[in-house]
C-alpha positions in Angstrom: -38.1 -120.9 -50.4 -34.4 -120.7 -51.2 -31.8 -120.2 -48.5 -29.6 -117.2 -48.7 -25.9 -117.6 -49.6 -25.0 -116.8 -46.0 -27.1 -119.6 -44.7 -25.5 -122.2 -46.9 -23.3 -124.8 -45.2 -21.1 -124.9 -48.3 -20.5 -121.1 -48.0 -19.7 -121.5 -44.3 -17.2 -124.2 -45.1 -15.7 -122.2 -47.9 -15.2 -119.2 -45.7 -13.6 -121.3 -42.9 -11.3 -123.1 -45.4 -10.2 -119.8 -46.9 -9.6 -118.3 -43.4 -7.4 -121.3 -42.4 -5.5 -121.0 -45.7 -5.0 -117.3 -45.2 -3.7 -117.7 -41.7 -1.3 -120.6 -42.7 0.0 -118.5 -45.5 0.4 -115.4 -43.3 2.4 -117.6 -40.8 4.6 -119.0 -43.7 5.2 -115.5 -45.0 6.1 -114.2 -41.6 8.5 -117.1 -41.0 10.2 -116.7 -44.4 10.5 -112.9 -44.5 11.5 -112.5 -40.8 14.0 -115.4 -40.4 14.0 -118.1 -43.0 14.7 -115.9 -46.0 17.6 -114.0 -44.3 20.2 -115.9 -46.4 18.2 -115.3 -49.6 17.9 -111.6 -48.7 21.6 -111.2 -47.9 22.6 -112.7 -51.3 20.6 -110.0 -53.2 22.1 -106.8 -54.5 21.0 -103.6 -52.6 18.2 -102.6 -55.1 16.7 -106.1 -55.1 16.9 -106.2 -51.3 14.6 -103.1 -51.3 12.3 -104.9 -53.7 12.4 -107.9 -51.4 11.4 -105.7 -48.4 8.6 -103.9 -50.4 7.1 -107.1 -51.7 7.1 -108.6 -48.2 5.1 -105.6 -47.0 2.8 -105.8 -49.9 2.2 -109.5 -49.3 1.5 -108.9 -45.7 -0.9 -106.1 -46.5 -2.7 -108.2 -49.1 -3.1 -111.1 -46.6 -4.4 -108.8 -43.9 -7.0 -107.4 -46.2 -8.1 -110.9 -47.1 -8.2 -112.0 -43.4 -10.2 -108.9 -42.5 -12.7 -109.6 -45.2 -13.0 -113.3 -44.1 -13.5 -112.2 -40.5 -16.3 -110.0 -41.6 -17.9 -112.9 -43.4 -17.5 -115.1 -40.3 -19.2 -112.3 -38.2 -22.1 -112.3 -40.6 -22.3 -116.1 -40.5 -22.3 -116.1 -36.7 -25.0 -113.4 -36.5 -22.7 -110.7 -35.0 -23.1 -108.6 -38.1 -26.0 -108.3 -40.5 -25.3 -109.2 -44.2 -26.0 -105.6 -45.4 -23.4 -104.2 -43.0 -20.8 -106.3 -44.7 -21.5 -104.3 -47.9 -20.2 -101.1 -46.3 -17.2 -100.0 -48.4 -15.0 -100.1 -45.3 -15.7 -103.9 -45.0 -15.2 -104.8 -48.6 -12.0 -106.3 -50.0 -9.5 -103.7 -51.2 -8.4 -104.5 -54.8 -4.8 -105.2 -55.6 -3.3 -102.0 -57.1 -0.5 -103.4 -59.3 0.8 -106.6 -60.8 2.9 -108.0 -57.9 4.4 -110.8 -60.1 6.3 -108.2 -62.2 8.4 -107.0 -59.2 8.6 -110.5 -57.7 10.2 -111.9 -60.9 13.7 -110.9 -59.5 13.1 -112.4 -56.1 14.2 -115.8 -54.8 12.0 -118.8 -55.6 10.4 -119.1 -52.2 9.5 -115.4 -52.1 8.0 -115.7 -55.6 5.9 -118.7 -54.5 4.6 -116.8 -51.5 3.7 -113.8 -53.5 2.0 -115.9 -56.2 0.0 -117.8 -53.6 -1.1 -114.6 -51.9 -2.2 -113.1 -55.2 -4.1 -116.3 -56.0 -5.9 -116.2 -52.6 -6.7 -112.5 -53.0 -8.2 -113.1 -56.5 -10.4 -115.9 -55.2 -11.6 -113.9 -52.3 -12.1 -110.9 -54.6 -14.5 -113.0 -56.7 -16.6 -113.7 -53.6 -16.5 -110.0 -52.7 -17.7 -109.0 -56.2 -20.8 -111.2 -56.0 -21.7 -110.6 -52.4 -23.7 -107.4 -53.1 -25.9 -109.3 -55.5 -27.2 -111.8 -53.0 -28.2 -109.4 -50.2 -31.7 -108.0 -50.6 -32.1 -104.3 -49.8 -35.0 -105.1 -47.5 -36.5 -108.3 -46.4 -39.7 -109.4 -48.2 -41.5 -109.8 -44.8 -40.7 -106.1 -43.9 -41.9 -105.0 -47.4 -45.2 -106.9 -46.8 -45.6 -105.2 -43.4 -45.1 -101.8 -44.9 -47.7 -102.5 -47.6 -50.2 -103.7 -45.0 -49.6 -100.6 -42.8 -50.2 -98.3 -45.7 -53.4 -100.2 -46.7 -54.9 -99.8 -43.2 
């Protein structure tokens, strides 16, 4: 009998590692966009400053979606949530709407790196989200057998 993906120690470690990565990136982004990037921001022309602010909000939103998805996976792994509940559309990863690197091209180097790193993390987590529905059976084989037995008698 093959273990499900959610029972795999490798999957658990992957989710934990991605969660730590997302939290560290969120902290780095907060530090930069709140305080550390003040000099970078002040050196920009007014229109690019607006882009800088918009991209910081988009980056934060992207990371919060990733973190929410990872927390859902951790809830499944700990038994607080069943795997099929994680397939609810409200618990799935929200896709990225645009190409953030296009707007980020005019931003300072540190901001571009943070945006690129968050996009990469989102893409990796999106691949996990895309395949998660394929690994969760609609109904357990044991329950199906009980239903067949109850119909037979």
